[in-house]
C-alpha positions in Angstrom: -26.4 -14.9 -50.2 -23.1 -14.3 -49.6 -21.2 -12.4 -46.4 -20.1 -9.6 -47.6 -20.3 -6.8 -44.8 -19.3 -6.9 -41.2 -21.4 -5.4 -38.8 -24.5 -3.2 -39.8 -24.4 -0.2 -36.9 -27.7 1.4 -36.4 -27.4 5.0 -35.3 -23.7 4.7 -33.8 -21.8 7.5 -33.2 -18.3 6.1 -33.4 -16.7 3.0 -33.8 -14.7 1.1 -31.2 -12.9 -1.1 -33.6 -10.7 0.4 -36.4 -10.3 -3.0 -38.0 -14.2 -3.3 -38.6 -15.7 -1.7 -41.3 -19.0 -0.4 -39.9 -22.1 0.2 -42.4 -23.9 3.4 -41.1 -27.4 2.3 -42.6 -30.2 5.5 -42.4 -33.7 6.2 -43.3 -32.2 7.2 -46.5 -28.5 7.9 -47.8 -27.5 11.7 -46.6 -25.8 13.5 -44.2 -27.7 13.3 -40.7 -26.7 16.1 -37.9 -25.9 14.2 -34.8 -26.7 15.3 -30.8 -24.5 15.0 -28.0 -25.9 13.1 -24.6 -24.8 14.0 -21.3 -26.5 13.9 -18.0 -25.4 17.2 -15.5 -24.9 16.8 -12.7 -28.4 16.8 -10.5 -30.0 15.9 -13.6 -31.5 12.4 -13.9 -32.2 13.0 -17.6 -30.0 13.8 -20.6 -29.6 17.1 -22.4 -29.1 17.1 -25.6 -26.7 19.7 -27.8 -25.4 19.9 -31.4 -22.4 17.5 -32.7 -21.1 16.1 -35.4 -22.7 14.9 -39.0 -22.4 11.2 -40.3 -23.1 10.0 -43.4 -25.2 7.5 -43.9 -23.6 4.7 -46.4 -26.8 3.0 -47.1 -30.7 3.6 -46.9 -32.5 0.8 -44.6 -34.4 -0.1 -47.8 -31.6 -1.2 -49.4 -30.0 -3.0 -46.6 -29.4 -7.4 -47.5 -29.0 -8.1 -44.0 -28.1 -11.9 -45.2 -24.8 -9.7 -46.2 -23.7 -9.2 -42.9 -22.0 -10.5 -39.9 -23.9 -8.6 -37.0 -26.2 -5.8 -36.1 -25.2 -3.2 -33.6 -28.6 -1.0 -32.1 -27.1 2.0 -29.9 -29.0 4.1 -28.0 -29.8 7.9 -27.7 -33.0 9.3 -28.8 -33.0 7.9 -32.4 -34.7 4.4 -31.9 -37.8 6.8 -30.6 -38.4 7.6 -33.9 -36.5 4.7 -35.8 -38.5 2.0 -34.3 -41.5 3.0 -36.8 -39.6 2.1 -40.1 -40.8 -0.7 -41.5 -37.4 -1.2 -43.4 -35.3 -1.3 -40.3 -37.9 -3.7 -38.6 -37.4 -6.1 -41.7 -33.9 -6.1 -41.1 -34.0 -7.0 -37.3 -36.5 -9.6 -37.7 -34.4 -11.1 -40.3 -30.7 -10.8 -38.0 -33.0 -12.6 -35.3 -34.4 -15.8 -37.7 -31.0 -16.4 -39.3 -29.3 -16.4 -35.0 -27.0 -13.8 -36.0 -25.1 -11.6 -33.3 -27.0 -8.9 -32.3 -25.9 -5.7 -29.6 -28.7 -3.9 -28.2 -27.6 -0.7 -25.8 -29.5 1.5 -24.3 -32.7 3.2 -26.0 -31.8 0.5 -28.5 -34.3 -1.8 -26.8 -36.8 0.4 -28.0 -36.5 -1.0 -31.8 -35.8 -4.7 -30.9 -39.0 -4.4 -28.8 -41.1 -2.5 -32.1 -39.8 -5.8 -33.9 -41.4 -8.2 -31.6 -38.2 -10.4 -31.6 -37.4 -10.4 -27.9 -40.0 -12.3 -26.0 -38.9 -14.7 -23.7 -35.5 -13.1 -23.8 -33.1 -11.6 -20.9 -31.7 -8.3 -21.5 -30.2 -5.0 -19.7 -30.7 -1.4 -21.2 -32.1 2.0 -19.3 -34.9 2.0 -16.5 -36.7 4.0 -18.9 -37.2 1.2 -21.6 -37.7 -1.9 -18.4 -41.6 -1.5 -18.9 -41.0 -1.7 -22.9 -39.0 -4.9 -23.2 -41.3 -6.4 -20.1 -44.6 -5.7 -22.0 -43.0 -7.3 -24.9 -42.3 -10.6 -22.6 -38.8 -10.3 -22.3 -37.1 -10.0 -18.3 -35.1 -6.9 -17.4 -31.6 -7.6 -16.1 -29.6 -5.1 -14.4 -26.2 -5.4 -15.7 -23.6 -4.2 -17.9 -23.5 -7.5 -20.2 -26.2 -9.5 -20.5 -26.0 -12.3 -23.3 -29.5 -14.1 -24.4 -29.3 -16.3 -27.5 -28.1 -14.2 -30.2 -28.3 -11.2 -28.7 -26.1 -9.4 -26.0 -27.5 -6.0 -24.5 -25.9 -3.7 -22.2 -27.7 -0.3 -19.9 -26.2 2.1 -21.3 -22.4 3.6 -23.3 -20.8 3.2 -19.9 -21.4 -0.6 -20.1 -19.2 -0.5 -23.6 -16.0 -2.5 -22.2 -18.6 -5.2 -20.5 -21.1 -5.9 -24.2 -18.6 -5.4 -26.7 -16.0 -7.4 -26.7 -19.1 -10.4 -25.8 -20.4 -9.1 -29.1 -17.2 -9.1 -30.9 -16.8 -13.1 -30.0 -20.2 -13.2 -31.4 -19.2 -11.7 -35.2 -16.3 -13.9 -35.0 -17.9 -16.8 -34.3 -20.1 -15.9 -36.9 -18.1 -15.0 -39.5 -16.0 -18.5 -38.8 -18.7 -20.8 -39.1 -19.8 -18.7 -42.9 -16.1 -19.3 -43.4 -16.4 -22.6 -42.2 -19.3 -23.3 -44.9 -17.7 -21.6 -47.6 -19.8 -18.8 -48.2 -17.4 -15.7 -47.7 
C-alpha cells in the first residue's frame, strides 16, 4: 500500500507543525466538543471546562494504517473511553506490527496498554498511568522523552518540546525509507 498521509492524530487539540497535515479520526466522522484541562494551584487532579469543537476527518473504521507515516496518541480523558474502540486498537496494533513511528503522551498510554503492544518497552506517562503500563510489562521512566523501539513517549504536554522533535525525526526517517522504496 502506498503512503498517502503523514500523521494520524488521535484526540490532539493543536497541531505542532504547520507544514504537516494531520488527520483527525474519531469514532465517527463528525464534530466533537472538546474540553480544556487545567490543574488549579493546590490541586492534584485536572479540572475540565468547555473548549472548542473539532471535526474528525475520518471514522476509525475507515482508517487504513498502511497509508500513514506516524501515529500520535495524545492524553486527556478521551483515551479512557477510546481504548475500548476495536477499530482504534486495530490501528494501533498495525502501527506496531509495521514498526511505524508512534508518539504517546499522558493518558495516551491507556490506548497502547489496551492494544497490548508495550510489553518489554520503556515509556513515560503521567504517574496515574504508571501501574497500567507496568502491569502490561513495560517499564515506567519518569523523563520527558523516552524512545523505545518505534515509540517515543512523554509525560504530559509540558514535555512536548522534548518528545515532539524526536517523533518528527522518526517520521522523517520513516518517510525517507518509503521514498527510497518508491512507495510515495
